C-alpha positions as CSV (number, residue, x, y, z in Angstrom):
1,M,208.9,166.7,171.1
2,W,208.3,162.9,173.3
3,F,211.6,164.0,175.4
4,P,210.2,167.0,177.4
5,L,207.3,165.1,177.8
6,V,209.0,161.7,179.3
7,L,210.9,164.5,181.5
8,A,207.5,166.3,183.1
9,A,206.5,162.8,183.6
10,T,209.3,160.9,185.1
11,A,209.8,164.2,187.3
12,A,206.1,163.3,188.2
13,W,207.1,159.7,189.3
14,A,209.4,161.0,191.1
15,G,207.5,163.2,193.0
16,I,205.5,160.3,194.0
17,S,208.0,158.3,195.4
18,V,209.4,160.9,198.3
19,I,205.4,161.8,199.1
20,D,204.8,158.5,199.3
21,S,207.5,157.7,201.3
22,S,207.0,161.1,203.6
23,L,203.4,158.8,203.9
24,V,205.0,155.5,204.5
25,K,207.1,157.5,207.4
26,R,204.6,159.6,209.2
27,Y,201.4,157.7,208.2
28,E,200.5,153.9,206.9
29,K,203.6,151.7,206.4
30,H,201.3,149.2,204.8
31,P,201.2,150.1,200.4
32,L,197.8,148.7,200.0
33,I,196.4,150.8,202.1
34,L,198.1,153.5,201.0
35,L,197.1,152.8,197.6
36,W,193.7,152.2,198.5
37,S,193.4,156.1,200.2
38,Q,194.7,157.1,196.7
39,S,191.6,155.4,195.0
40,L,189.4,157.6,196.8
41,F,190.5,160.3,195.0
42,T,191.1,158.3,191.4
43,V,188.2,156.9,191.0
44,P,185.5,159.9,191.6
45,A,188.2,161.4,189.2
46,L,187.5,159.6,186.4
47,I,184.2,158.3,186.8
48,L,183.7,162.5,186.5
49,L,185.9,162.6,183.5
50,S,184.0,160.0,181.4
51,L,181.0,162.1,181.9
52,L,182.9,165.3,180.5
53,I,184.8,163.9,177.9
54,D,184.1,160.7,175.1
55,V,186.6,157.9,176.0
56,H,184.6,155.5,174.3
57,T,187.1,152.9,172.2
58,A,187.4,149.4,170.7
59,W,190.2,149.2,172.5
60,W,189.1,149.2,176.0
61,P,189.2,146.0,176.9
62,M,193.0,145.5,176.4
63,L,194.0,149.0,177.8
64,M,192.1,148.4,181.1
65,L,193.4,145.1,181.2
66,A,196.6,146.2,181.2
67,G,196.5,148.8,183.9
68,M,195.2,145.8,185.9
69,A,198.5,143.9,185.2
70,A,200.6,147.2,186.2
71,Y,198.8,147.2,189.7
72,L,199.3,143.6,190.2
73,G,202.8,144.2,189.4
74,D,202.8,147.1,192.1
75,I,201.6,144.2,194.6
76,Y,204.5,142.2,193.6
77,F,206.9,144.5,194.2
78,F,205.1,145.4,197.7
79,L,205.3,141.1,198.4
80,I,209.1,140.4,196.9
81,L,210.9,143.5,198.7
82,E,210.8,140.7,201.4
83,R,212.7,138.7,199.6
84,V,215.1,141.0,197.3
85,D,217.3,143.6,199.1
86,A,215.4,146.9,198.2
87,S,219.2,148.3,197.3
88,I,218.8,146.8,194.1
89,S,215.2,146.8,193.2
90,S,215.9,149.5,190.4
91,L,217.6,146.5,188.7
92,A,214.0,145.2,187.4
93,W,213.7,148.8,185.9
94,A,216.5,148.6,184.1
95,I,215.5,144.6,182.9
96,L,211.5,146.3,181.8
97,T,214.1,149.1,179.5
98,I,215.7,146.1,177.8
99,L,212.6,144.3,177.4
100,L,210.6,147.4,176.2
101,S,213.4,148.5,173.8
102,I,213.3,144.6,172.3
103,A,209.6,145.0,171.9
104,G,209.8,148.0,170.2
105,F,213.0,146.8,167.6
106,L,210.9,144.0,167.3
107,L,207.0,144.9,167.1
108,F,207.0,148.6,165.8
109,D,210.9,148.4,163.5
110,E,212.5,151.2,165.8
111,A,215.6,151.8,164.6
112,W,218.5,154.5,166.8
113,S,220.3,156.7,165.0
114,F,224.6,156.7,166.6
115,N,223.7,159.7,168.7
116,Q,220.6,157.8,170.4
117,G,222.4,154.2,170.6
118,L,225.5,156.1,172.3
119,G,222.9,158.6,174.6
120,A,220.6,154.7,175.4
121,A,223.5,153.2,176.1
122,L,224.7,155.9,178.5
123,V,222.0,156.5,180.1
124,L,221.2,152.6,180.6
125,G,224.9,152.5,182.0
126,G,224.4,155.2,184.3
127,A,220.9,153.5,186.0
128,L,223.0,150.0,185.9
129,L,225.7,151.6,188.2
130,L,223.2,152.0,191.3
131,P,222.3,148.3,191.7
132,L,225.4,146.8,190.1
133,Q,227.2,148.8,193.4
134,R,225.9,145.9,195.5
135,S,226.3,143.3,193.3
136,R,227.1,140.8,196.3
137,L,223.2,140.7,196.7
138,I,222.2,139.6,193.2
139,T,221.4,136.1,193.2
140,F,219.6,134.0,190.4
141,R,216.7,134.1,192.8
142,S,217.0,137.2,193.0
143,L,217.5,137.9,189.3
144,A,214.5,136.1,188.5
145,L,211.8,137.8,191.7
146,L,212.8,141.2,189.7
147,T,213.0,140.2,185.4
148,G,208.9,138.5,187.1
149,L,208.3,142.0,188.5
150,A,209.4,143.9,184.8
151,I,207.3,141.3,182.9
152,F,203.9,142.5,185.2
153,Y,204.6,146.3,183.9
154,V,205.6,145.1,179.9
155,P,201.9,145.3,178.6
156,V,201.0,148.4,180.0
157,S,204.1,150.4,178.1
158,L,203.3,147.7,174.9
159,A,199.5,149.5,175.0
160,K,200.5,153.1,175.3
161,K,202.7,152.3,172.6
162,A,200.7,150.5,170.1
163,S,197.2,153.2,171.0
164,M,199.1,155.8,170.0
165,A,200.7,154.7,167.1
166,A,197.3,153.2,165.9
167,G,196.2,157.2,166.1
168,L,194.1,156.7,169.7
169,S,192.8,159.8,170.8
170,I,194.7,160.5,174.6
171,E,191.7,160.6,176.5
172,P,189.9,157.2,176.1
173,V,193.4,155.5,176.4
174,F,193.9,157.6,179.6
175,F,190.9,156.6,181.4
176,W,191.0,153.2,180.3
177,L,194.6,152.5,181.7
178,L,193.8,153.9,184.8
179,I,190.2,153.2,185.9
180,G,190.7,149.3,185.6
181,R,193.7,149.8,188.3
182,E,191.9,152.1,190.6
183,L,188.7,150.2,191.0
184,L,191.2,147.0,191.4
185,S,192.9,149.3,194.1
186,F,189.6,150.3,196.1
187,S,187.8,146.9,196.0
188,G,190.9,144.7,196.3
189,V,191.7,145.6,200.0
190,W,188.0,144.5,201.4
191,F,188.3,140.7,200.6
192,V,191.0,140.2,202.9
193,P,189.9,140.6,206.8
194,S,193.4,142.2,208.0
195,L,193.2,144.8,205.4
196,R,189.4,145.7,205.7
197,R,190.3,146.4,209.5
198,R,193.1,148.5,209.4
199,V,190.7,150.2,206.1
200,K,188.7,150.9,209.0
201,T,190.4,152.4,211.6
202,L,192.0,154.7,209.0
203,N,190.8,157.7,210.0
204,T,191.8,157.5,213.8
205,R,195.5,157.0,212.5
206,V,195.9,160.2,210.4
207,G,194.5,163.4,209.9
208,P,194.2,166.2,207.2
209,H,198.0,165.9,206.2
210,F,197.5,162.6,205.5
211,Y,194.3,163.1,202.8
212,L,196.4,166.4,201.4
213,M,199.4,164.2,200.5
214,A,197.5,161.9,199.0
215,A,195.6,164.0,196.5
216,S,198.9,165.2,196.0
217,V,200.1,161.8,194.7
218,I,197.1,161.2,192.7
219,G,197.8,164.9,191.0
220,L,201.4,164.0,190.3
221,F,199.9,160.6,189.5
222,F,197.2,162.3,186.6
223,L,200.0,164.0,185.2
224,G,202.7,161.7,184.9
225,E,200.6,159.1,183.2
226,Y,198.9,161.5,180.6
227,F,202.7,163.4,179.9
228,G,203.9,159.2,179.7
229,T,201.4,158.0,177.5
230,L,201.6,161.3,175.2
231,S,205.3,160.9,174.6
232,Y,204.8,157.3,173.3
233,R,202.8,159.2,170.0
234,T,206.1,160.7,169.1
235,G,208.7,158.6,170.5
236,Q,210.3,155.4,169.9
237,L,209.0,152.8,172.9
238,S,212.6,151.7,173.4
239,L,214.0,155.6,174.2
240,V,210.6,156.1,176.0
241,S,211.5,153.7,178.7
242,I,215.3,154.4,178.7
243,V,215.3,157.9,179.9
244,G,212.4,157.2,182.5
245,N,215.5,155.2,184.3
246,I,216.9,159.0,185.5
247,Q,213.7,158.7,188.2
248,P,216.4,158.2,191.0
249,F,218.6,161.0,190.0
250,I,215.0,163.2,190.3
251,V,213.9,162.0,193.0
252,M,217.7,162.4,195.0
253,I,217.2,166.3,193.8
254,L,213.5,166.4,195.2
255,G,214.7,164.5,198.2
256,W,216.8,167.0,198.8
257,L,214.9,169.9,198.5
258,C,212.4,168.9,200.7
259,H,215.1,167.9,203.5
260,R,215.7,171.4,203.4
261,H,212.5,173.2,203.8
262,T,210.4,169.9,205.7
263,P,212.7,168.0,207.1
264,S,210.3,166.1,209.4
265,F,208.2,164.7,206.5
266,T,211.4,163.5,204.5
267,P,212.9,160.0,204.8
268,K,216.7,160.2,205.5
269,E,217.7,157.3,203.5
270,L,217.0,159.3,200.9
271,L,219.5,161.0,201.4
272,D,222.1,158.8,203.1
273,A,225.7,159.0,201.8
274,D,226.5,156.3,200.6
275,S,223.0,157.0,198.2
276,V,224.2,160.0,197.4
277,R,227.6,159.2,196.4
278,A,226.2,156.6,194.3
279,K,223.5,158.7,192.4
280,L,226.5,161.6,191.7
281,L,228.5,158.8,189.8
282,S,226.2,157.7,187.9
283,F,224.5,161.1,186.8
284,M,227.7,161.7,184.8
285,L,226.8,159.1,182.5
286,V,223.1,159.7,182.8
287,F,223.4,163.1,181.7
288,L,225.9,162.5,178.5
289,G,223.0,160.6,177.7
290,L,220.7,162.9,177.8
291,A,222.3,165.2,176.1
292,L,222.6,163.3,173.4
293,L,218.9,162.3,173.1
294,A,217.9,165.2,173.5
295,V,219.8,167.1,170.5
296,S,219.2,164.0,168.0
297,Q,215.9,163.3,168.6
């Protein structure tokens, strides 16, 4: 059951990547302002959710801190893009997968069958081909920065797996992982004068389409978090994280569909010739790996 849940979560995150790229292209280029505008939807929605369902759990401090760490990871990601070429940034997610696989083996006594091991190797190998094709850009410094980025996202995955393995209900886990992150996203910009000024003038620079697209991002965000967290109930931490590496390929497919129907909203860099060729080559390995994981779940 975990496999289709991970695919659904990954598809949601890929959709977010495409919409966020369009928002940056047409409206707001500062990532923290984008995150703040989206928190205008998430914070009220989460508060309403807490009134409708029982979110009580003794795990709330750990879950909340894990969510905050993920938000700090988002900020760190945007900061290191000034020092690391964007074309190799996906290497961070492969590093994250390796770290989570080690954690799965050591902390949760996970083990793979032969088919699962072969499938995992093919998926991870296909995902690694993309950044490694630009290996000349990978230096010790960039590798250290990308490893640091991966470490920021380890706590949230560990918290999801531990809470699901302990039998916690999905609703409080979902709520506490998100509320800490979104409160930081909403309040953080007010402490930086330059960001505060941009927030105050946002309405003069965007129109209704901006908020409609931001709301779409949040809908996908909630779906991605819900399905992703639920997948840890029956799926291994290591295998769930490995399947998540197919996101660049889904982004390519969604980018192509959007470019056909809404070309003015779709950044062309999602579909440049080099990107498509590299991803098609890698997808052959990834597809074989996914097939093996699907039949062995």
